[in-house]
N, C-alpha and C positions, 0 to 999 in steps of 0.2 A: 714755102719758106724752107731753106736748106738747113741742115743740122750744122751747128758750129763745130769747128775742129777741136773736140774736147781734148784735154790734157790726158796723156797716158799716165800709167802708174809712176814712172820715173820723173816725168815732168811735174806731176802733182807733188811728189816728194820734194823735188827741187824748190818749187814755189813755196810750199809750206816751210821748208827749212830756211829759205831766204827771208820770209816774213818773220819767223822766230828770231833769226840772227839780227835782223834790222831792229826789232823791238828790244832785244836784250842789250844791244849797244846803245840804243836811244835811252833806255831806262837808266843804264849805268852813267851815261853822260849827263842826263838830267839831274840825277842824284848828286853827282860830283859838283856840277855847276851851282846847284841849289845851296850846297854847303859853302861854296865860295861867294854866295850872295847875289848871283845873277842867274838869269834864265838862259836857256839855249838860244832863243832868238836874240837876246842881248849879245851873247857871246859870238854868234854868227856875224852880226853887224860889226861888233867891236874888232873881231879878228881880221875881217876883210879891210876895215879902215886902218888898222895898225900896220898892214902890209902895203898899203897904197902910198904912192909918192905924196909927201906932205900930209899924210894921214887924212886925205881928202878924196872923195869920189862924188860923181854926179849921182843924184838920188835915182834917176832912171836906170843907170848902169848897175847900181847896187841892187835894185829890185830885180833886174833881169838875172843877175848872177845868183841871187837867192831863190829865184823862181816865185817871187811874191807879187801879188797884184798891187795896184796903186793904193787901195784902201789899207791893206795890211801894212805896207811899208810906211805910209803916212802915220798910222796909229802907233806903230812901233817906234818910229823916230820921234814922235811927239812925246811919248812916255819917257824915252831916253833923254830927250832934251830937257824935260822937266826935272830929271834927276841929275842933270849936269854932265852926262856922259858924252854928249855930242852937241854940236851947234849946226844950225842950217843957215844958209845965206844964198842970195841970188848969184847966179853965174855972171861974172862981169862981161863975158863975151857974148852971152845969149840970155836975154832977160827972161826967156821962157824956161830956162834951166835952173834947177835948184841943186846946190852943192851941200854936202854934209861932211863935217870935219870932226875928228876925234879930239876931245878935250884932254887935258892932262889927267883929269879925274877918270875919264873913260879909259885912257891908256893904263893908268894905275890898276883899274878894275880888271882889264884883260890880262895885264902882266901878272897880277896876283892869282888869277884863275888858271892861267896857261900851264904851269907845272903839273897841277893835279889833273887837268884835262888830258895832257899828253900821257901821264901815268895811267889814267883810266883807259884811254884808247889802246895803249900798249898791252895792258892787262887783259882786256876783253877781246882784242882783235889782232893787233900786229904780232904779239908774241905767240899767238896760236898758229901762225903761218911761217913757212920757210920762205926764202927769197924767191924761189920759183913761183910759189903760190901767191906771194905779194904781187909779182909781175903779172900773173894770170888774172888775179882779181882786179888789178888796175886796168888791164886791157879790156876785160869784160865790162867793167863799170863805164869806161870811156866809150865803148861801142854802144852800150845801151843808151847812154845819155845822147850820143850823136843820133842814134836811130829815132829817139823821141824828139829830136830837133830842139832840144832844150839848152839854154845858155850858150849862145853863139859868141859871147864876149870872151876875150882872153881873161885869164885870172887878173883881178884888179890890182896890179902892181904899178910900176912906173908908167908914166905917160898917160895916165887917165886924166883927161881934162874935159872942160865943157866945150 
């Protein structure tokens, strides 16, 4: 068995810094959303639905975009539906497909949380970078996502149908 290509000192430092950065942002966002009365998974679903045409997406596409498996998306949507944040219904063009739509209550929840969410993201990430660094981080993130083969769908905006 051959030795794995271990990380050198600079690569290890980068990896540890990335993990710390990710965790710091995640904790700040979780705290802010908790104060707004919703969880990060709630917000992720609500935000994507709020940007979609008709505030509606196919469940399969939502799961792909979020990187969630069937079980996780099903449980999350069930809990959100019980709280009146979303509704699910069969796709009229394909009986195998299930659609999810943001309710007025769900839209109100995401609209109420969004200003604090943006303020938190600005405080802990965006305002720490200049415009060149934002462009670099965006390019790096997009390249890593593409290399992982993750989320091949376009952002769930207009023209998302069953």
